[in-house]
OpenMM code with the backbone's topology and positions (N, CA, C; nanometers):
from openmm import Vec3, app, unit

residues = "PHE GLU GLY CYS THR SER LEU THR GLY ILE THR GLY THR GLU ASN ILE LYS SER ILE ASP ASN PHE ALA PHE SER ASN ILE ASP PHE LYS THR ASN ALA ASN PHE THR GLY LEU THR SER MET GLY ILE GLY ALA PHE GLN ASN ALA THR PHE GLU ALA ASN ALA ASP PHE THR ASN LEU THR SER MET ALA ASN TYR ALA PHE GLN ASN ALA THR PHE GLU ALA THR THR ARG PHE GLY SER ASN GLY LEU PRO ALA PRO SER ALA TYR ARG ALA PHE ARG ASN ALA THR PHE SER GLY THR ASN VAL PHE TYR PHE SER SER ILE ALA GLU GLU ALA PHE GLU GLY ALA ASN PHE ASN VAL TYR SER THR PHE SER THR GLY PRO ALA THR SER ILE GLY ASN TYR ALA PHE ALA ASN SER ASN LEU GLY ALA ILE SER ILE GLY GLY ASN ALA SER ALA VAL THR ILE GLY ASN TYR VAL PHE SER GLY CYS SER ASN PHE ASP ASP ILE ASP ILE HIS THR ASN LYS ILE ILE ALA ASN ASP VAL ASP LYS MET LEU SER GLY CYS ASN ILE ALA".split()
positions = [
    Vec3(7.4502, 9.3135, 12.3236),
    Vec3(7.4468, 9.1172, 12.3170),
    Vec3(7.5728, 9.0770, 12.3279),
    Vec3(7.6981, 9.1983, 12.3390),
    Vec3(7.8262, 9.1245, 12.3786),
    Vec3(7.8247, 9.0273, 12.4741),
    Vec3(7.8561, 8.9307, 12.3994),
    Vec3(7.9160, 8.7441, 12.5044),
    Vec3(7.7702, 8.6916, 12.4920),
    Vec3(7.6655, 8.7069, 12.4588),
    Vec3(7.5415, 8.6249, 12.4300),
    Vec3(7.5697, 8.5003, 12.3792),
    Vec3(7.6615, 8.4211, 12.4350),
    Vec3(7.6682, 8.3404, 12.3578),
    Vec3(7.5687, 8.2119, 12.3058),
    Vec3(7.4487, 8.2337, 12.3709),
    Vec3(7.3195, 8.1245, 12.3330),
    Vec3(7.2169, 8.2302, 12.2329),
    Vec3(7.2880, 8.3239, 12.1751),
    Vec3(7.2181, 8.4140, 12.0982),
    Vec3(7.2618, 8.3623, 11.9643),
    Vec3(7.1774, 8.3070, 11.8700),
    Vec3(7.2066, 8.2439, 11.7011),
    Vec3(7.1686, 8.3136, 11.6426),
    Vec3(7.0920, 8.4254, 11.6575),
    Vec3(7.0163, 8.5167, 11.5302),
    Vec3(6.9320, 8.6333, 11.5871),
    Vec3(6.9291, 8.7161, 11.4883),
    Vec3(6.8416, 8.8488, 11.5566),
    Vec3(6.7848, 8.8616, 11.4055),
    Vec3(6.6258, 8.8870, 11.4060),
    Vec3(6.5165, 8.9459, 11.2947),
    Vec3(6.5173, 9.0852, 11.3009),
    Vec3(6.5564, 9.1563, 11.1905),
    Vec3(6.4924, 9.2665, 11.1857),
    Vec3(6.6405, 9.3692, 11.1799),
    Vec3(6.7441, 9.2679, 11.1644),
    Vec3(6.8707, 9.3435, 11.1206),
    Vec3(6.8762, 9.4647, 10.9965),
    Vec3(6.8155, 9.4137, 10.9045),
    Vec3(6.7809, 9.5218, 10.7997),
    Vec3(6.7682, 9.6894, 10.8224),
    Vec3(6.6943, 9.6543, 10.9473),
    Vec3(6.6552, 9.8125, 10.9982),
    Vec3(6.7514, 9.8836, 11.0924),
    Vec3(6.8401, 9.8167, 11.1209),
    Vec3(6.9896, 9.8680, 11.2197),
    Vec3(7.0647, 9.9581, 11.1259),
    Vec3(7.0665, 10.0836, 11.1938),
    Vec3(7.1666, 10.1849, 11.0853),
    Vec3(7.2977, 10.2219, 11.1451),
    Vec3(7.2785, 10.1939, 11.2849),
    Vec3(7.4189, 10.2186, 11.3295),
    Vec3(7.4497, 10.1033, 11.4885),
    Vec3(7.5832, 10.0503, 11.5054),
    Vec3(7.5983, 9.9729, 11.5887),
    Vec3(7.7237, 10.0376, 11.6974),
    Vec3(7.6348, 10.0381, 11.8050),
    Vec3(7.7878, 10.0525, 11.9250),
    Vec3(7.9332, 9.9992, 11.9395),
    Vec3(8.0100, 10.0233, 11.9723),
    Vec3(8.1145, 9.9658, 12.0340),
    Vec3(8.0696, 9.7942, 12.0608),
    Vec3(8.1245, 9.7018, 12.0465),
    Vec3(8.1490, 9.5834, 12.0563),
    Vec3(7.9697, 9.5090, 12.0926),
    Vec3(7.9002, 9.5480, 11.9938),
    Vec3(7.7442, 9.5005, 11.9830),
    Vec3(7.7480, 9.3767, 12.0245),
    Vec3(7.8384, 9.3488, 11.9088),
    Vec3(7.7751, 9.2162, 11.8578),
    Vec3(7.8928, 9.0937, 11.8491),
    Vec3(7.9928, 9.1618, 11.9349),
    Vec3(8.1171, 9.0621, 11.9752),
    Vec3(8.0936, 8.9801, 12.0391),
    Vec3(8.1894, 8.8084, 11.9726),
    Vec3(8.1348, 8.7043, 12.0625),
    Vec3(7.9656, 8.6054, 12.0421),
    Vec3(7.9176, 8.6740, 11.9245),
    Vec3(7.7986, 8.6215, 11.8645),
    Vec3(7.8115, 8.5090, 11.7545),
    Vec3(7.7504, 8.4375, 11.7658),
    Vec3(7.7603, 8.2979, 11.6681),
    Vec3(7.6054, 8.3305, 11.5715),
    Vec3(7.6446, 8.3647, 11.4432),
    Vec3(7.4920, 8.3936, 11.3802),
    Vec3(7.4808, 8.2645, 11.2844),
    Vec3(7.3818, 8.1997, 11.3331),
    Vec3(7.3859, 8.0610, 11.2560),
    Vec3(7.2571, 8.0845, 11.1332),
    Vec3(7.2110, 8.1784, 11.1286),
    Vec3(7.1115, 8.2352, 11.0179),
    Vec3(7.1533, 8.3397, 10.9526),
    Vec3(7.1276, 8.3846, 10.8468),
    Vec3(7.1219, 8.4989, 10.7540),
    Vec3(7.1778, 8.6162, 10.8392),
    Vec3(7.2620, 8.6908, 10.7980),
    Vec3(7.2786, 8.8064, 10.8809),
    Vec3(7.2890, 8.9531, 10.7830),
    Vec3(7.1244, 8.9751, 10.7700),
    Vec3(7.0976, 9.0715, 10.6667),
    Vec3(7.1288, 9.2290, 10.7110),
    Vec3(7.2343, 9.2884, 10.7219),
    Vec3(7.2702, 9.3896, 10.7917),
    Vec3(7.2944, 9.5350, 10.6599),
    Vec3(7.1806, 9.5052, 10.5610),
    Vec3(7.1729, 9.5766, 10.4585),
    Vec3(7.1577, 9.7527, 10.4981),
    Vec3(7.0772, 9.7477, 10.6074),
    Vec3(7.0607, 9.9049, 10.6402),
    Vec3(7.1642, 9.9804, 10.7370),
    Vec3(7.2708, 9.8929, 10.7887),
    Vec3(7.3677, 9.9112, 10.8494),
    Vec3(7.4810, 10.0485, 10.7732),
    Vec3(7.4953, 10.1642, 10.8400),
    Vec3(7.5861, 10.2131, 10.7413),
    Vec3(7.7109, 10.2762, 10.8420),
    Vec3(7.6962, 10.2626, 10.9737),
    Vec3(7.8207, 10.2685, 11.0574),
    Vec3(7.8169, 10.1648, 11.1797),
    Vec3(7.9513, 10.1387, 11.2075),
    Vec3(7.9648, 10.0534, 11.3344),
    Vec3(8.0930, 10.0925, 11.4290),
    Vec3(8.0798, 10.0936, 11.5911),
    Vec3(8.1544, 10.0879, 11.6595),
    Vec3(8.3210, 10.0312, 11.6436),
    Vec3(8.3854, 10.0455, 11.7239),
    Vec3(8.4964, 9.9801, 11.7701),
    Vec3(8.4422, 9.8153, 11.8026),
    Vec3(8.5058, 9.7270, 11.7541),
    Vec3(8.4819, 9.5967, 11.7651),
    Vec3(8.3533, 9.5407, 11.7284),
    Vec3(8.2680, 9.6003, 11.6699),
    Vec3(8.1380, 9.5748, 11.6796),
    Vec3(8.0994, 9.4013, 11.6462),
    Vec3(8.1453, 9.3730, 11.5994),
    Vec3(8.1490, 9.2095, 11.5584),
    Vec3(8.2760, 9.1631, 11.5769),
    Vec3(8.3392, 9.1883, 11.6997),
    Vec3(8.5085, 9.1083, 11.6789),
    Vec3(8.4573, 8.9660, 11.7615),
    Vec3(8.5455, 8.8592, 11.6988),
    Vec3(8.4920, 8.7228, 11.7299),
    Vec3(8.3696, 8.6601, 11.6968),
    Vec3(8.3096, 8.7332, 11.6308),
    Vec3(8.1919, 8.7006, 11.5693),
    Vec3(8.2239, 8.5717, 11.4738),
    Vec3(8.0844, 8.4875, 11.4516),
    Vec3(8.0796, 8.3504, 11.3655),
    Vec3(7.9909, 8.3930, 11.2886),
    Vec3(8.0182, 8.4103, 11.1381),
    Vec3(7.8366, 8.4081, 11.0516),
    Vec3(7.8280, 8.2654, 11.0082),
    Vec3(7.8041, 8.1926, 11.0398),
    Vec3(7.7496, 8.0447, 10.9502),
    Vec3(7.6827, 8.0621, 10.7941),
    Vec3(7.5923, 8.1717, 10.8295),
    Vec3(7.5554, 8.1620, 10.6838),
    Vec3(7.5833, 8.3153, 10.6106),
    Vec3(7.5104, 8.3667, 10.5182),
    Vec3(7.5169, 8.4745, 10.4441),
    Vec3(7.5435, 8.5773, 10.5105),
    Vec3(7.6258, 8.6951, 10.5014),
    Vec3(7.5953, 8.8262, 10.5683),
    Vec3(7.6544, 8.9435, 10.5084),
    Vec3(7.5179, 9.0484, 10.5213),
    Vec3(7.5225, 9.1605, 10.4240),
    Vec3(7.5405, 9.2704, 10.4798),
    Vec3(7.6467, 9.3672, 10.4420),
    Vec3(7.6763, 9.4835, 10.4955),
    Vec3(7.6975, 9.5661, 10.3847),
    Vec3(7.5873, 9.5985, 10.2800),
    Vec3(7.6124, 9.6506, 10.1370),
    Vec3(7.6105, 9.7994, 10.1539),
    Vec3(7.5600, 9.8722, 10.2323),
    Vec3(7.5403, 10.0040, 10.2924),
    Vec3(7.6307, 10.0427, 10.3591),
    Vec3(7.7186, 9.9744, 10.4221),
    Vec3(7.8358, 10.0389, 10.5133),
    Vec3(7.9059, 10.1215, 10.4634),
    Vec3(7.8740, 10.2601, 10.5521),
    Vec3(8.0088, 10.3719, 10.4869),
    Vec3(8.1118, 10.4197, 10.5692),
    Vec3(8.0884, 10.3514, 10.7269),
    Vec3(8.2029, 10.3826, 10.8140),
    Vec3(8.2198, 10.2831, 10.9058),
    Vec3(8.3344, 10.2190, 10.9468),
    Vec3(8.3638, 10.1081, 11.0226),
    Vec3(8.5085, 10.1330, 11.1206),
    Vec3(8.4630, 10.1225, 11.2433),
    Vec3(8.5918, 10.1753, 11.3425),
    Vec3(8.6976, 10.0645, 11.3674),
    Vec3(8.8096, 10.0918, 11.4081),
    Vec3(8.9066, 9.9701, 11.3985),
    Vec3(8.8421, 9.8791, 11.5033),
    Vec3(8.9222, 9.7556, 11.4451),
    Vec3(8.9169, 9.6121, 11.4969),
    Vec3(8.7340, 9.5704, 11.4559),
    Vec3(8.6663, 9.6213, 11.3879),
    Vec3(8.5601, 9.6239, 11.3247),
    Vec3(8.5147, 9.4375, 11.3521),
    Vec3(8.5897, 9.4043, 11.2680),
    Vec3(8.5407, 9.2259, 11.2363),
    Vec3(8.6670, 9.1479, 11.3087),
    Vec3(8.7662, 9.2000, 11.3714),
    Vec3(8.9008, 9.1384, 11.4405),
    Vec3(8.8358, 8.9774, 11.4804),
    Vec3(8.9269, 8.9014, 11.4146),
    Vec3(8.8956, 8.7670, 11.4906),
    Vec3(8.7617, 8.6844, 11.4303),
    Vec3(8.6663, 8.7383, 11.3313),
    Vec3(8.5576, 8.6881, 11.3001),
    Vec3(8.5726, 8.6035, 11.1844),
    Vec3(8.5028, 8.5086, 11.1866),
    Vec3(8.4564, 8.3786, 11.0807),
    Vec3(8.3631, 8.3994, 11.0010),
    Vec3(8.3700, 8.4051, 10.8952),
    Vec3(8.2656, 8.3981, 10.7724),
    Vec3(8.2635, 8.2901, 10.6939),
    Vec3(8.1531, 8.2141, 10.7014),
    Vec3(8.1480, 8.0614, 10.6384),
    Vec3(8.0862, 8.0916, 10.5257),
    Vec3(8.0123, 8.1604, 10.4804),
    Vec3(7.9488, 8.1361, 10.3780),
    Vec3(7.9788, 8.2901, 10.2985),
    Vec3(7.8802, 8.3291, 10.1966),
    Vec3(7.8621, 8.4550, 10.1309),
    Vec3(7.9095, 8.5784, 10.2174),
    Vec3(7.9912, 8.6494, 10.1948),
    Vec3(7.9693, 8.7817, 10.2654),
    Vec3(8.0142, 8.8930, 10.1831),
    Vec3(7.9261, 9.0242, 10.1455),
    Vec3(7.9285, 9.1337, 10.1121),
    Vec3(7.9572, 9.2544, 10.1916),
    Vec3(8.0427, 9.3479, 10.1480),
    Vec3(8.0938, 9.4657, 10.2296),
    Vec3(8.0690, 9.5731, 10.1381),
    Vec3(7.9731, 9.6319, 10.1293),
    Vec3(7.9772, 9.8204, 10.0271),
    Vec3(7.9244, 9.7413, 9.9070),
    Vec3(7.8954, 9.8054, 9.8151),
    Vec3(7.8010, 9.8362, 9.6828),
    Vec3(7.8950, 9.8732, 9.6014),
    Vec3(7.8879, 9.8374, 9.4564),
    Vec3(7.9505, 9.9116, 9.3389),
    Vec3(7.9335, 10.0543, 9.3399),
    Vec3(7.8014, 10.1159, 9.3873),
    Vec3(7.7715, 10.2472, 9.3974),
    Vec3(7.8132, 10.3280, 9.5169),
    Vec3(7.8490, 10.2488, 9.6150),
    Vec3(7.8687, 10.2822, 9.7777),
    Vec3(7.9659, 10.2002, 9.8350),
    Vec3(8.0630, 10.2616, 9.7946),
    Vec3(8.2180, 10.1601, 9.8296),
    Vec3(8.2321, 10.2299, 9.9920),
    Vec3(8.2711, 10.1057, 10.0711),
    Vec3(8.2914, 10.1317, 10.2403),
    Vec3(8.4388, 10.1350, 10.2352),
    Vec3(8.4848, 10.1839, 10.3500),
    Vec3(8.6470, 10.1850, 10.3879),
    Vec3(8.6404, 10.1200, 10.4827),
    Vec3(8.7408, 10.0672, 10.4532),
    Vec3(8.7966, 9.9530, 10.6030),
    Vec3(8.8915, 10.0533, 10.7297),
    Vec3(8.9058, 9.9728, 10.8193),
    Vec3(8.9616, 10.0717, 10.9342),
    Vec3(9.0776, 9.9598, 10.9487),
    Vec3(9.1423, 10.0242, 11.0799),
    Vec3(9.2705, 9.9964, 11.1009),
    Vec3(9.2191, 9.8260, 11.1758),
    Vec3(9.3060, 9.7398, 11.1096),
    Vec3(9.2846, 9.6101, 11.2047),
    Vec3(9.1431, 9.5346, 11.1785),
    Vec3(9.0714, 9.6183, 11.0756),
    Vec3(8.9219, 9.5849, 11.0993),
    Vec3(8.9147, 9.4299, 11.0540),
    Vec3(8.9859, 9.3369, 11.0061),
    Vec3(8.9410, 9.2078, 10.9755),
    Vec3(9.0773, 9.1432, 11.0316),
    Vec3(9.1472, 9.1680, 11.1093),
    Vec3(9.3011, 9.1597, 11.1577),
    Vec3(9.2448, 8.9735, 11.2063),
    Vec3(9.3229, 8.8637, 11.1340),
    Vec3(9.2989, 8.7712, 11.2157),
    Vec3(9.1852, 8.6892, 11.1592),
    Vec3(9.0732, 8.7287, 11.0948),
    Vec3(8.9599, 8.6965, 11.0450),
    Vec3(8.9734, 8.5816, 10.9232),
    Vec3(8.8678, 8.4758, 10.9442),
    Vec3(8.8868, 8.3633, 10.8666),
    Vec3(8.7641, 8.3741, 10.7405),
    Vec3(8.8132, 8.3551, 10.6124),
    Vec3(8.6894, 8.4094, 10.5136),
    Vec3(8.6961, 8.2890, 10.4466),
    Vec3(8.5892, 8.1780, 10.4348),
    Vec3(8.5843, 8.0488, 10.3989),
    Vec3(8.4826, 8.0224, 10.2542),
    Vec3(8.3964, 8.1353, 10.2902),
    Vec3(8.3058, 8.1610, 10.1529),
    Vec3(8.3519, 8.2384, 10.0379),
    Vec3(8.2477, 8.2600, 9.9832),
    Vec3(8.2620, 8.3892, 9.8596),
    Vec3(8.2535, 8.5032, 9.9274),
    Vec3(8.3580, 8.5868, 9.9087),
    Vec3(8.3467, 8.7072, 9.9856),
    Vec3(8.3646, 8.8319, 9.8630),
    Vec3(8.2547, 8.9429, 9.8657),
    Vec3(8.2426, 9.0726, 9.7830),
    Vec3(8.3082, 9.2058, 9.8525),
    Vec3(8.4164, 9.2747, 9.8457),
    Vec3(8.4715, 9.3970, 9.9338),
    Vec3(8.4523, 9.5118, 9.7788),
    Vec3(8.3787, 9.6186, 9.8347),
    Vec3(8.3861, 9.7085, 9.7533),
    Vec3(8.4133, 9.8498, 9.8459),
    Vec3(8.5858, 9.8496, 9.8776),
    Vec3(8.6150, 9.8947, 9.9524),
    Vec3(8.6702, 10.0737, 9.8549),
    Vec3(8.6377, 10.1812, 9.9484),
    Vec3(8.7004, 10.3103, 9.9338),
    Vec3(8.8474, 10.3344, 9.9869),
    Vec3(8.8786, 10.2454, 10.0347),
    Vec3(9.0383, 10.2548, 10.1464),
    Vec3(9.0491, 10.0759, 10.1905),
    Vec3(9.1873, 10.0629, 10.1770),
    Vec3(9.1936, 9.9633, 10.2663),
    Vec3(9.3012, 9.9843, 10.3574),
    Vec3(9.2789, 9.9969, 10.4995),
    Vec3(9.3754, 10.0583, 10.5923),
    Vec3(9.4851, 9.9878, 10.6177),
    Vec3(9.5752, 10.0566, 10.6737),
    Vec3(9.6721, 9.9803, 10.7756),
    Vec3(9.6516, 9.8534, 10.8452),
    Vec3(9.7078, 9.7543, 10.8090),
    Vec3(9.6821, 9.6546, 10.8989),
    Vec3(9.5438, 9.5646, 10.8569),
    Vec3(9.4362, 9.6043, 10.7576),
    Vec3(9.3119, 9.5888, 10.7604),
    Vec3(9.2971, 9.4146, 10.7965),
    Vec3(9.3593, 9.3426, 10.6807),
    Vec3(9.3584, 9.2194, 10.6932),
    Vec3(9.4714, 9.1622, 10.7630),
    Vec3(9.5541, 9.2051, 10.8379),
    Vec3(9.6831, 9.1223, 10.8970),
    Vec3(9.6450, 8.9912, 10.9255),
    Vec3(9.6943, 8.8806, 10.9109),
    Vec3(9.7034, 8.7689, 10.9774),
    Vec3(9.5726, 8.6810, 10.9023),
    Vec3(9.4827, 8.7464, 10.8031),
    Vec3(9.3475, 8.6606, 10.7656),
    Vec3(9.3541, 8.5333, 10.7065),
    Vec3(9.2729, 8.4621, 10.7278),
    Vec3(9.2811, 8.3780, 10.6475),
    Vec3(9.1917, 8.3243, 10.5593),
    Vec3(9.2347, 8.3531, 10.4107),
    Vec3(9.1185, 8.3533, 10.3046),
    Vec3(9.1091, 8.2010, 10.2172),
    Vec3(9.0227, 8.2130, 10.1903),
    Vec3(8.9706, 8.0915, 10.1039),
    Vec3(9.0749, 8.0640, 10.0214),
    Vec3(9.1523, 7.9538, 9.9980),
    Vec3(9.2846, 7.9580, 9.9102),
    Vec3(9.2342, 7.9705, 9.7616),
    Vec3(9.1194, 7.9286, 9.7230),
    Vec3(9.0813, 7.9302, 9.5496),
    Vec3(9.0406, 8.0664, 9.5160),
    Vec3(9.0282, 8.2000, 9.6004),
    Vec3(8.9698, 8.3100, 9.5946),
    Vec3(9.1051, 8.3908, 9.5777),
    Vec3(9.0534, 8.5208, 9.4916),
    Vec3(9.1392, 8.6036, 9.4663),
    Vec3(9.0834, 8.7383, 9.5139),
    Vec3(9.1308, 8.8216, 9.6337),
    Vec3(9.0950, 8.9107, 9.6557),
    Vec3(9.0848, 9.0433, 9.5493),
    Vec3(8.9489, 9.0902, 9.5394),
    Vec3(8.9689, 9.1980, 9.4653),
    Vec3(8.9383, 9.3237, 9.5550),
    Vec3(9.0383, 9.4220, 9.5588),
    Vec3(8.9992, 9.5575, 9.6030),
    Vec3(8.9139, 9.6617, 9.5794),
    Vec3(8.8825, 9.6171, 9.4166),
    Vec3(8.7404, 9.6792, 9.4024),
    Vec3(8.7692, 9.8553, 9.3693),
    Vec3(8.7377, 9.9768, 9.4192),
    Vec3(8.7493, 10.0841, 9.3666),
    Vec3(8.8370, 10.1333, 9.4704),
    Vec3(8.8956, 10.0860, 9.5496),
    Vec3(9.0105, 10.1293, 9.6481),
    Vec3(9.0970, 10.2270, 9.5804),
    Vec3(9.1407, 10.3048, 9.6715),
    Vec3(9.2102, 10.4257, 9.6104),
    Vec3(9.3512, 10.4227, 9.6597),
    Vec3(9.3606, 10.3664, 9.7775),
    Vec3(9.4770, 10.3527, 9.8811),
    Vec3(9.4829, 10.2160, 9.9571),
    Vec3(9.5722, 10.1420, 9.9647),
    Vec3(9.5725, 10.0184, 10.0096),
    Vec3(9.7693, 10.0361, 10.1637),
    Vec3(9.6847, 10.0531, 10.2871),
    Vec3(9.7730, 10.1201, 10.3642),
    Vec3(9.8941, 9.9749, 10.3966),
    Vec3(9.9962, 10.0168, 10.4643),
    Vec3(10.1280, 9.9468, 10.5389),
    Vec3(10.0522, 9.8281, 10.5882),
    Vec3(10.1418, 9.7160, 10.5469),
    Vec3(10.1141, 9.6040, 10.6552),
    Vec3(9.9551, 9.5514, 10.6103),
    Vec3(9.8754, 9.5990, 10.4671),
    Vec3(9.7186, 9.5700, 10.4943),
    Vec3(9.7320, 9.4263, 10.5223),
    Vec3(9.7762, 9.3255, 10.4112),
    Vec3(9.7828, 9.1808, 10.4153),
    Vec3(9.8970, 9.0801, 10.5024),
    Vec3(9.9528, 9.1825, 10.5510),
    Vec3(10.1009, 9.1100, 10.6296),
    Vec3(10.0412, 8.9871, 10.6859),
    Vec3(10.1323, 8.8519, 10.6642),
    Vec3(10.1004, 8.7633, 10.7554),
    Vec3(9.9653, 8.6899, 10.6781),
    Vec3(9.9171, 8.7197, 10.6389),
    Vec3(9.7974, 8.6540, 10.6037),
    Vec3(9.8174, 8.5495, 10.4572),
    Vec3(9.7336, 8.4326, 10.4645),
    Vec3(9.7668, 8.3356, 10.3578),
    Vec3(9.6933, 8.3888, 10.1830),
    Vec3(9.6896, 8.5034, 10.2031),
    Vec3(9.6528, 8.5621, 10.0551),
    Vec3(9.7263, 8.5078, 9.9300),
    Vec3(9.6348, 8.4495, 9.8330),
    Vec3(9.7485, 8.3940, 9.7317),
    Vec3(9.7344, 8.4952, 9.6306),
    Vec3(9.6203, 8.5466, 9.5847),
    Vec3(9.6222, 8.6496, 9.4696),
    Vec3(9.5415, 8.7729, 9.4992),
    Vec3(9.5578, 8.8751, 9.4191),
    Vec3(9.4917, 9.0171, 9.4673),
    Vec3(9.4843, 9.0873, 9.3017),
    Vec3(9.3384, 9.1366, 9.2759),
    Vec3(9.3274, 9.2505, 9.1905),
    Vec3(9.3153, 9.3397, 9.2238),
    Vec3(9.3860, 9.4613, 9.1694),
    Vec3(9.4100, 9.5885, 9.1896),
    Vec3(9.3364, 9.6537, 9.1017),
    Vec3(9.2704, 9.7829, 9.1835),
    Vec3(9.2368, 9.8934, 9.0621),
    Vec3(9.0976, 9.9031, 9.0396),
    Vec3(9.0215, 9.7813, 9.0235),
    Vec3(8.8697, 9.8258, 9.0139),
    Vec3(8.8112, 9.9414, 8.8696),
    Vec3(8.7632, 10.0281, 8.9576),
    Vec3(8.7605, 10.1684, 8.8811),
    Vec3(8.8185, 10.2601, 8.9163),
    Vec3(8.9393, 10.2666, 9.0188),
    Vec3(9.0165, 10.3697, 9.0218),
    Vec3(9.1043, 10.4190, 8.9468),
    Vec3(9.1403, 10.5364, 8.8959),
    Vec3(9.2007, 10.5732, 8.8098),
    Vec3(9.3897, 10.5495, 8.8546),
    Vec3(9.4105, 10.5645, 8.9911),
    Vec3(9.5631, 10.5470, 9.0698),
    Vec3(9.4964, 10.4768, 9.1761),
    Vec3(9.6049, 10.3893, 9.2526),
    Vec3(9.6098, 10.3479, 9.3480),
    Vec3(9.7347, 10.3867, 9.4410),
    Vec3(9.7506, 10.4159, 9.5560),
    Vec3(9.8644, 10.4419, 9.6408),
    Vec3(9.8779, 10.3050, 9.7135),
    Vec3(9.9985, 10.2683, 9.7169),
    Vec3(10.0051, 10.1335, 9.7871),
    Vec3(10.1116, 10.1708, 9.8946),
    Vec3(10.0893, 10.1267, 10.0143),
    Vec3(10.1991, 10.1153, 10.1542),
    Vec3(10.3073, 10.0538, 10.1521),
    Vec3(10.3890, 10.0273, 10.2432),
    Vec3(10.4606, 9.9325, 10.2513),
    Vec3(10.4628, 9.8536, 10.3301),
    Vec3(10.5333, 9.7155, 10.3111),
    Vec3(10.4990, 9.5759, 10.3559),
    Vec3(10.3749, 9.5123, 10.3259),
    Vec3(10.2660, 9.5384, 10.2397),
    Vec3(10.1660, 9.5238, 10.2163),
    Vec3(10.1296, 9.3851, 10.2212),
    Vec3(10.2167, 9.3013, 10.1788),
    Vec3(10.2416, 9.1703, 10.1524),
    Vec3(10.3393, 9.0813, 10.1904),
    Vec3(10.3646, 9.1403, 10.3216),
    Vec3(10.4889, 9.0769, 10.3873),
    Vec3(10.4510, 8.9745, 10.4770),
    Vec3(10.5228, 8.8618, 10.4736),
    Vec3(10.4986, 8.7244, 10.5144),
    Vec3(10.3926, 8.6735, 10.4638),
    Vec3(10.3423, 8.7182, 10.3046),
    Vec3(10.2076, 8.6174, 10.2840),
    Vec3(10.3031, 8.5058, 10.1533),
    Vec3(10.3220, 8.3968, 10.2549),
    Vec3(10.4078, 8.3111, 10.1607),
    Vec3(10.3380, 8.2355, 10.0371),
    Vec3(10.1887, 8.2513, 10.0412),
    Vec3(10.0908, 8.1727, 9.9444),
    Vec3(10.1120, 8.2935, 9.8310),
    Vec3(10.1333, 8.4192, 9.8683),
    Vec3(10.1098, 8.5178, 9.7658),
    Vec3(10.1877, 8.5201, 9.6207),
    Vec3(10.1268, 8.4848, 9.4885),
    Vec3(10.2052, 8.4859, 9.3909),
    Vec3(10.1189, 8.5530, 9.2707),
    Vec3(10.0629, 8.6392, 9.2605),
    Vec3(9.9743, 8.6435, 9.1483),
    Vec3(9.9387, 8.8585, 9.1981),
    Vec3(9.9424, 8.9047, 9.1025),
    Vec3(9.8798, 9.0713, 9.1064),
    Vec3(9.8334, 9.0710, 9.0082),
    Vec3(9.6951, 9.1236, 8.9753),
    Vec3(9.6409, 9.1421, 8.8531),
    Vec3(9.6027, 9.3122, 8.8543),
    Vec3(9.6482, 9.3697, 8.7656),
    Vec3(9.6262, 9.5318, 8.7856),
    Vec3(9.5624, 9.5767, 8.6927),
    Vec3(9.4271, 9.6539, 8.7319),
    Vec3(9.3210, 9.7321, 8.6323),
    Vec3(9.3044, 9.8505, 8.7025),
    Vec3(9.4352, 9.9210, 8.6858),
    Vec3(9.4513, 10.0749, 8.6778),
    Vec3(9.5563, 10.1141, 8.6017),
    Vec3(9.5629, 10.2614, 8.5872),
    Vec3(9.6414, 10.3040, 8.5040),
    Vec3(9.7912, 10.3613, 8.5694),
    Vec3(9.7572, 10.3507, 8.7017),
    Vec3(9.8935, 10.4283, 8.7900),
    Vec3(9.8991, 10.3455, 8.9347),
    Vec3(10.0125, 10.3176, 8.9396),
    Vec3(10.0154, 10.2588, 9.0895),
    Vec3(10.1277, 10.3304, 9.1764),
    Vec3(10.0893, 10.3935, 9.2490),
    Vec3(10.1820, 10.4949, 9.3577),
    Vec3(10.2449, 10.3784, 9.4719),
    Vec3(10.3742, 10.3889, 9.4780),
    Vec3(10.4342, 10.3254, 9.5892),
    Vec3(10.5514, 10.3735, 9.6065),
    Vec3(10.6059, 10.3784, 9.7135),
    Vec3(10.6889, 10.4679, 9.7876),
    Vec3(10.8224, 10.3923, 9.7573),
    Vec3(10.8153, 10.2348, 9.7613),
    Vec3(10.9265, 10.1570, 9.7199),
    Vec3(10.8667, 10.0154, 9.6958),
    Vec3(10.8811, 9.9766, 9.5798),
    Vec3(10.8239, 9.8643, 9.5084),
    Vec3(10.8971, 9.7376, 9.6299),
    Vec3(11.0131, 9.7889, 9.6469),
    Vec3(11.0409, 9.6455, 9.6847),
    Vec3(11.0097, 9.6063, 9.8491),
    Vec3(10.9737, 9.7103, 9.9008),
    Vec3(10.9137, 9.7063, 10.0541),
    Vec3(10.8158, 9.6635, 10.0360),
    Vec3(10.7091, 9.7279, 9.8865),
    Vec3(10.5373, 9.6951, 9.9006),
    Vec3(10.5563, 9.5307, 9.9005),
    Vec3(10.6464, 9.4455, 9.8224),
    Vec3(10.6369, 9.3256, 9.7875),
    Vec3(10.7534, 9.2045, 9.8730),
    Vec3(10.7799, 9.2761, 9.9679),
    Vec3(10.8650, 9.2005, 10.0527),
    Vec3(10.8434, 9.0961, 10.1690),
    Vec3(10.9007, 9.0052, 10.1371),
    Vec3(10.8005, 8.8675, 10.1838),
    Vec3(10.7101, 8.7598, 10.1236),
    Vec3(10.6957, 8.7842, 9.9533),
    Vec3(10.6290, 8.7276, 9.9110),
    Vec3(10.7180, 8.6650, 9.7782),
    Vec3(10.6274, 8.5727, 9.7209),
    Vec3(10.7053, 8.4885, 9.5936),
    Vec3(10.6804, 8.5460, 9.4639),
    Vec3(10.6319, 8.6690, 9.4802),
    Vec3(10.6193, 8.7561, 9.2982),
    Vec3(10.7801, 8.7796, 9.2832),
    Vec3(10.8037, 8.7281, 9.1344),
    Vec3(10.9387, 8.7381, 9.1140),
    Vec3(10.9670, 8.9032, 9.0095),
] * unit.nanometer
topology = app.Topology()
chain = topology.addChain("A")
for resn in residues:
    res = topology.addResidue(resn, chain)
    for name in ("N", "CA", "C"):
        topology.addAtom(name, app.Element.getBySymbol(name[0]), res)
C-alpha cells in the first residue's frame, strides 16, 4: 500500500500479525488504526504515515529501523502493554510528531529512536519498563519532561540522550539504579541544572 495517497483506512487491521518493509508508508489513516494483532514490522513500515484517529500497537514485540520515521500521531497512540513491552528500533520515531496522548511500554529505547521528535508540550514521556536508553535517543526533540524507570530495577542511559532538547527541564526517576557512562554527556545541551 506504499504511497496509496487515496487510501484513508483499512478494516481488519487487528488480524495482521506482521508487516513488511514500507507496507503502510505515506498512508493517511483517517479512522482508528487497530493493529492489536501486530507483533512485528519491517523497515519504514509506517514511515511518513499520518494517524488522524487512535492508533493501537499493544502487542508489538519487534520493530525495525525507521518504522515510524516522520509519522504524525494526532490522537491517542499506544505502543506495547504493561505485560508485553516492545523494543524500539534505531530512528524508529525520528522526526515524528505526537499531538495526542501517547502510551509507550518499551523494553528498550534505541539509539536516536526519538531524535528530532515533536512531542505535545503538555505531556511527560514515560520510559515505562525500559532498561536502556541509547545514545542521542531524544536529541534535538522538543521533549520537556521524562519519567525514567517504571518497573525496571536499573536503567542504562547512553551519551547525549537529551542533546539539543532546549525545552527539557524535568527528570522523574523511578528506579534504584541509573547507569550512565558520563552524566555530563547524558545531559549535554539541556536546561537541567
